[in-house]
N, C-alpha and C positions, 0 to 999 in steps of 0.2 A: 685500520678497514671493514672488520667482522662488528664493530659497532653501527660502522653505515647501512651494512647489508641487513642487520638486524631493526632499523630503523628502518629500511625499507620495505621490507617484509611485515612489519607490524602496519604500518602505513597502508599496503597493501589489500590486510588484513580488516581494517576497521574501515578503510572506504569500501569494502564488498558488504561490508556487515552495513552498511548503510544502505547500499543498494537493496541488498534483499528486505532491511525493514522497510524500506519505500515500496515493494514490490507486497509488501505483508500487508499494507496499508491500503494499496490499490486494491488487492484481490478483497480487502473489508469490504470496501466499497460498491463491489458488485455484487447484487444482491441474487439470491439464491430462492425463493418464493418465500422463506422463512425469516418470521421479524425478527431483527435484530437491531440494538439501539444504534451501532456504529453505522447502520444506516443512514441516518442523518447526521451524521459525523462534519459535513461540509454546507448544511445549512446556516447559512446567515442570518440572521434577524436585526431589526432597524433597531435599538434600543436607543431610545429618546438622543436620537440624530447622529448614533456612529452605531456601524456596523459589526456586531457581537455572532460568537459562536451560540448555535442553539442552546448548546448544552452548560452555557453558562449565564442563560436564563430561565432554563424552564430542568426539570425531571424527567428523561427521557428513560423509557420502560418497557419492556414487553407484558400483555395482559396475558398471553397465548403466543402458542406459534404462529398463529396467523394474525395478529395486533399489538399496534405498536399504540402509546400513550404519550402524548405529552402534557404534562402539567406545570405550568409559567407558576416560577413564585410569585409573581405579581398580576391578577387578575387580568389586567388591563392589558397584559400582554397577551391573552390569547389571539386575537387577530392578527398582532403581527405574527406571531409564529406561524398562525396558518398560512400569510400572505411569506413567508422566506419558506416555507415547504414546498409551497405550489412553485415558487417563484425559482427553487432548487433545480428544476426539470426533473424529479424523480418519477415522474407519473403517477406520485400518491397524491389522494385525495382524504384530507383533513374533516373528519366532522366534529365541530364543536358542538357540545351538550353544557356548556356555560362553563361548567368548572377546567374542565382539560378536554383536549383534541385528543379524539382516536383515528385511528389509521390503520384501516384494513389493509393488508398485502393482498394485491390478486395473485391468482395462480398464474405462473410461467405458462406461455405456450410453447410448444415443440420447439419453435421458430424463432423464439426470441432465446428460449434456452442456446440455440446455437449461436445466435448473436452472441450473448452472454460468454462464449466459449473462446468467440474470437477474439473479443475485447479481453479475454484472460491471457489468451495465446500471446497478445501484441505485447501488454504491460509484463510478461514474462521474457520475452524478445526482446523489451528494451532495459530489464534488468543483466539480460546475460550481454550485451552491447555493451553497458556500463561497464560491466566485470571485466570485460576486454580490454576497454578502453585502460582499467586501471592499471588491465596486466601490462598493458604498451607502454604506460609511463615509466613503471618499476622496471621493464627490461631497458629502457631509455636510462635509468639513473645508474643501471648496472653499466651498459658502454661507456657511460660517463667516467665510472669508474677505472673502467678495463684503461681508457686512454690515460685516466692517471697513473695508473701503474697496477691494478688488480693483477693478478696473475691469470691466465686463464682458466687452469682447476674450478679456483674460487669463483671464478663469475660463471662455468659451467652449470657447477654444483648450485649457486644462487639463482640461475635461470631455470636450473630442473624444480629446487623448491617455489620459483614463483608459479612456473605450469601445475604444479601440483595445488597451489592454493586454489587456484583460477579454477583448476576442473572441480575441486571439491565442492566450487560456489555454484558453480554452474550445475553441476549435477543436485545442488540445494534448490536450487529455483525450478530444476526442471521437475524434479519430485512435489514441491510446492504448486505447482502447475495440473501435474496429475489429480492430487488431492482437490484441489479447486475443480476441475473439471467432473469430477467424480460427483461433488458438491452440488454442480449447476444441476447434472444430468439428470440427477433421483428425484423421481418425483414424487 
């Protein structure tokens, strides 16, 4: 029985780690007024008829804290890269200089910063809901084991461990949110 409990705990940790990884990737997409190549991660480009990630057809880098550059590996892809960035609805306007795209990151207004904080809070809450759902699944497995003959003491101990794991991941999500909020609100 303890092997099954260890498997349940390991599955819970793995699922919660996936939730945290997803939260971190969502936070990277929320721009803070500083140029970061991650901002263009979701951009898709029409590469000879198939939708391809921008990072697969071009080098994305930062020129300075307020400027991104996108240098396609094939010069004829500059227009497609620009179109992909515009279609991604990121509020960015790429400038074509013939060799690469230069993207100036505009300063964020106070109102926009507050909106981004709301988005970050929503993403953090989604992660916490996912973590709590993982806890519910683990608790359900423990109840099944209890019905199959697991002792009450061992079941209570396992439920306590599940709650401790859940609490630690919820705290991590809250800590990430605090850092992201600070990052967004810093001018």
